[in-house]
C-alpha positions in Angstrom: 0.2 -0.2 -0.1 3.0 2.3 0.3 4.5 1.8 -2.8 1.3 3.0 -4.6 1.3 6.3 -2.6 4.8 6.7 -3.1 4.2 6.1 -6.7 1.4 8.7 -7.0 3.6 11.6 -5.2 6.1 10.8 -8.0 4.0 11.0 -10.7 2.0 14.0 -9.4 5.5 15.7 -8.9 6.3 14.5 -12.8 3.0 16.0 -13.9 3.6 19.4 -12.3 7.4 19.4 -13.2 6.1 18.9 -17.0 3.3 21.6 -16.9 6.1 24.6 -15.6 8.5 23.5 -18.5 5.6 23.4 -20.8 4.5 26.8 -20.0 7.8 28.0 -19.9 8.5 26.9 -23.5 5.3 28.4 -24.8 6.2 31.6 -23.1 9.7 31.5 -24.5 8.6 33.3 -27.7 7.7 36.1 -25.5 10.5 36.3 -23.6 12.7 36.7 -26.7 10.9 39.5 -28.2 10.6 41.6 -24.6 14.5 41.1 -24.6 15.0 42.3 -28.3 12.4 45.2 -27.9 14.7 46.1 -24.6 17.8 45.8 -26.0 16.9 48.0 -29.3 15.3 50.8 -27.1 18.5 50.8 -25.1 20.5 51.0 -28.6 17.8 53.6 -29.8 19.1 55.6 -26.2 23.0 55.6 -27.3 22.3 57.5 -30.5 21.5 56.9 -34.6 23.8 54.6 -35.4 24.9 55.7 -39.0 27.9 54.8 -41.3 27.7 57.0 -44.4 29.4 54.8 -46.9 27.0 51.8 -46.2 23.5 53.6 -45.2 20.8 54.9 -47.6 18.5 57.2 -45.9 15.3 59.5 -45.7 14.2 60.7 -42.8 11.8 63.5 -42.0 11.3 65.0 -38.6 8.6 67.4 -37.9 8.3 68.8 -34.3 5.0 70.8 -33.3 4.9 72.9 -30.2 1.4 74.3 -28.8 1.8 76.9 -25.9 -1.2 78.2 -24.2 -0.5 81.3 -21.3 -3.8 82.3 -19.1 -2.7 85.4 -17.1 -5.6 86.3 -14.2 -4.9 90.1 -12.6 -6.5 91.0 -9.5 -6.7 93.9 -7.6 -7.8 93.8 -4.0 -7.5 96.4 -1.0 -4.9 98.2 -3.2 -3.0 95.0 -3.7 -2.4 93.6 -7.2 -2.3 89.7 -8.1 -1.2 88.2 -11.2 -1.0 84.7 -11.9 0.1 82.9 -15.1 -0.3 79.3 -16.2 1.4 77.7 -19.2 0.3 75.0 -21.0 2.7 73.1 -23.5 2.2 70.3 -26.0 4.9 69.5 -27.7 4.8 66.8 -30.5 7.6 64.8 -32.4 7.3 62.7 -35.6 9.6 61.2 -37.3 8.9 59.0 -40.6 11.2 57.6 -43.8 13.6 54.8 -44.2 17.0 53.3 -43.6 18.8 50.6 -45.7 22.2 49.8 -44.5 23.9 47.8 -47.1 26.7 45.0 -45.9 30.0 45.3 -45.4 
């Protein structure tokens, strides 16, 4: 009777380990893409990588800034109080193509 319980526990542990390994293998693609995306973001933060001789590119960059300034002046008992609130919205758009030729 004791050996049946040990065998059942062993099978249960094996099934749990199998399910964990299967889940990790199923998520492998997500981990890989997340790591590649993070590496790309770090490389982009370093700066644009550009080789004049081996690169053909056309990149258009557009920056647009909208600023609204709201000024309020109040006079109370001979005291003037001025309040200014500034709202800014900046948009940066980059489009184009880049082709890097082989060495």
